[in-house]
N, C-alpha and C positions, 0 to 999 in steps of 0.2 A: 100453237095451242097446247101441244103436249109438253113443251118446255115450261109454259106458264103453269100448267097443272102440276108438274113435278116440283116446280119452285114453290107453289102454294103448299104442297104437302110437306116439303122440307122445312119451310119457315114455320108452319103450324106445329110440326113435331118439335122443333127447337124451342118454341115459346110455351109449349104445354107443360104445366107443372106435373110432377109425378104424383100418382094417387097416394092416398093415405095407406099406411100399412094396416092390414086387417087386424081387428082385435084378436087377442089370444082366446081360443075357444077350448083349450085344454084337451083337444082330441089330436093325438099325434098322427102325423102323416109324413110321407117322404117329403123332405124339404123343411119340416118344422125345426125351428131353432129350440134347443133345450138346455136346461141347466140340470146337472146331476145333483140330486138331493143327498143328504147325509147318509140315508139308508141305501144309496146306490141307484134308486129309481130315477127315471127321466121325467121331467115336467116341462111343458111348453112355456116359452117366453118370447118376447118380441125380438125379432131378428135385428132391429136397429139398435138394440142395447147389447152390452157385453153378454156373451153366452158361452156355455161350455162346448157345444157341438151342434151338429145338424143330423137329423134322422136320414139315413141313406137307404134303409130297407125295413119293411114290416115282415116279421117272421112268425111262423108257427112255433109252438112250444118245442123246446129241446133242439133248437137249430144252432148253427154256427155262422158268425159274420165273416164276410170276405174283406179283403183289402185293408186290414189293420183297424177296422171299425170295432167298437166295443159292444157287446151284447148287454142291453139294459132292459129293465122292466118298465112298462108304462105305469106311472104312479097311481093310475086309477084301476090297475089290475086288468087292463084290456088286452094284454099280450106283450110280446117282446119286440124290441126294435134294435137296429144296429145304429150306433151313433159314431160319427166321425168327429173326433175332437177338433176344435178350431183354435186359432191363435187369438181370438177376440175376447176370450174369457179372462 
């Protein structure tokens, strides 16, 4: 019975389609894909499309990013974020 249950779970997982990518809500969070605007601000975009980077950290004002990430401002003026540049842009 256990083998049958495991087999059912594995087959079901293999045949299940991935969910739709959530719509852009323009609220930056860790993991949000972003484009860097001409003024240097970060704006959220779909991760399935080409993008400039991914938000790795939300920061208070006057902070510094770690690990080579770039400090950017949220285009809505809601704070600062660290953006790790991606190769998909």
